[in-house]
N, C-alpha and C positions, 0 to 999 in steps of 0.2 A: 403547546402544539403537541397532539398525539403523533408517534411516529408513523402511524398508518396514514397520516395526512401529508408526511414528507414523501416527495416523489424524487426518484433518482436524477440527479443533475451533475454536471461536471463539478467537482470538488466535493461531492457527498462521500460518506464513509459507509461502507457495508460491513455490518457485524454479523457474524455467522450465529445461527442457533446454536444452543449448547450441544446438542447430540449429532451435529452434522458429522459423518464418519469419514468423508473424504480427507485423503492424506493432506492435501494442499489446504483445504478451506477449514479444516477443524479449528474452531476458536481463532478464526482469522479476522482482521481488520483490512479491508480493502478500500483504497482510495481511487474513486472513480476519476481518471484524468479526462475520460471523454464518454459522453452519453448522447446518442442522437438517433435518428431514424435508421442509421446504418448499423447500430448495435452500440456495444459498450467496451470500453478498454480501462483496465485498471491494474494496480499493483498491490499485492499483500505487503503491508508495511510493517507487520509485527513479527516477522520470523526470520531473524538473522541466522545465517548458516555459520557453522564452526570452521569457515574457510575465509582466508584473507584475499582481497582483491588481487594482488600480485601472485597468488598462488594459480590462479585460473586465467588471469589476463596477463600472459608473459611479455608483451610489448608495451605495457603500461609503466610510466615512471614509479618509483618507489612511493606508495602511499598505504599508510597503516590504517585500514578499515575493513570491517567484515562485508561480505556480500549478503544479501537477503534473497530469500525466494520471492519472486514476483508473481509466479503462478505457473500454471502447467503448460502454457502455450508458448511455443518458440523458445524452449529452455537452452538453445545454444546461443542466445543472443543476450546481450546486456542493456539495461535501461536505467535511466537515472531519474531521480527527483532532486531538485536543487532550489536554492534560494537566490541564485545569481541573475536570473531573468536575462536581460539583453547584453550582459557582458558574454554570454554563451549564445552565439548565433543559432538560429534556427529552433530556440526553445519555445515550448508552449505554456501559456499561462494557465495554470489550473484554477488558482485563488491569488488575490493579492499577495505577493511576496513568495509564491510557491509555483514552480515550473517543473516540466517534465520534458526529457529529450534535450536535443542540442547536438552540435557538432563535436563529436569525441575528440577530434584532433586540437580543438579549442580547449577542451577539457584537460587533455593530456598536457598541453603547453602551459596552462594556468596551474596544474598540479607541480609540474617541473619548476616553475617560477615561484612556487609556493604562494600563489594568490588564492588558492583553495585550501580550506581545511576540512576535515572531516565532519565538522558542524554544519557545513555549507551543502553537503551533497550525500546521497545515499545510491549505491548501486545494487541492482536487481538483476537476478538470472529468470528469464521468462516473464510472462504477463498473464493476467487473468482477462478473459474475453467472452463476449456473449454476442450471439448473433442478433438481429433485430427481433424483439419481442420475447427473447429468451430470459432475459433478466427479469422481465415483467412476470413471467411464468413462475419463476423461481420465488419471486416475492409474494405472488399469489398462494404458493406452496409453504410460506412462512419459513424458507431457508435463511432470510436475511431480515434484518433490522435497518432502517437507514437512519443516519443522523448527519448533523452538519460537521464539517471538518474544522479544526483550528489550525490555521497554517503553522503556527509556531509548535504546536505539539507534535506534528509529524516528524520532524527531525530531531527533537530535543527530548522527548518522553522515552523512557526505557521502553523498548518495544515489548517486554514481557509483562508490562502492566497496561498497554494500551486497550486490550480486549475488556478486561475487567473495569477499568476506569471509565471507558465510553458507556458501558452497560449502567454502571452505577450513577452516571449523570442523567440517564434517561427515568430515573425514578424507581420505586419500589418494585413494580412489576418486573423489571428487567434486572434490577440489582440482585435478585436472588438467584438469577442465572449462573452467577459465578461461583456458587457453592454447589452446583450440580456436579456430580462426578462425571469424568470423561465418559465412561461407559456406565450406563444405568443398570446394566446387569451385575455390576460389581458392588452395587450399593448394599 
């Protein structure tokens, strides 16, 4: 199936084109957690910060994990993607075995009871959002390529490899993007 034939849906991945200059979106992989007539909501899943969760969330039980950049919107809020489903009330299913959100007090209690490992959950500062039809316009402008997400890859694949690996999976046309310089003027 050609990537042009894939439409954005909940659970899709957006891969930025190689020369997108925006700080947040440059060489990003975004997981769409929601996409409907009201707009789109997603999280950048391949950009960990050099900051630990407990450095920025002071009332959180000790938990050795990095925080990721989720996007430029609402950067004073914490978002989560996890594999725990109904164990965390108010979670929303993205794909089979992959969820976002949920009751933060439940998450804290589970961390404190050692019922969550860093392989079960990732934390994000901010999110990526689009108004109705805004993402469609960006797709028409070729800012993004859409592909399907593999739930296990979201939390287990090294984030620094995600963009390159997803492009290579799309075939030769997109695999060559991984060799493009960040700034074509520096070539």
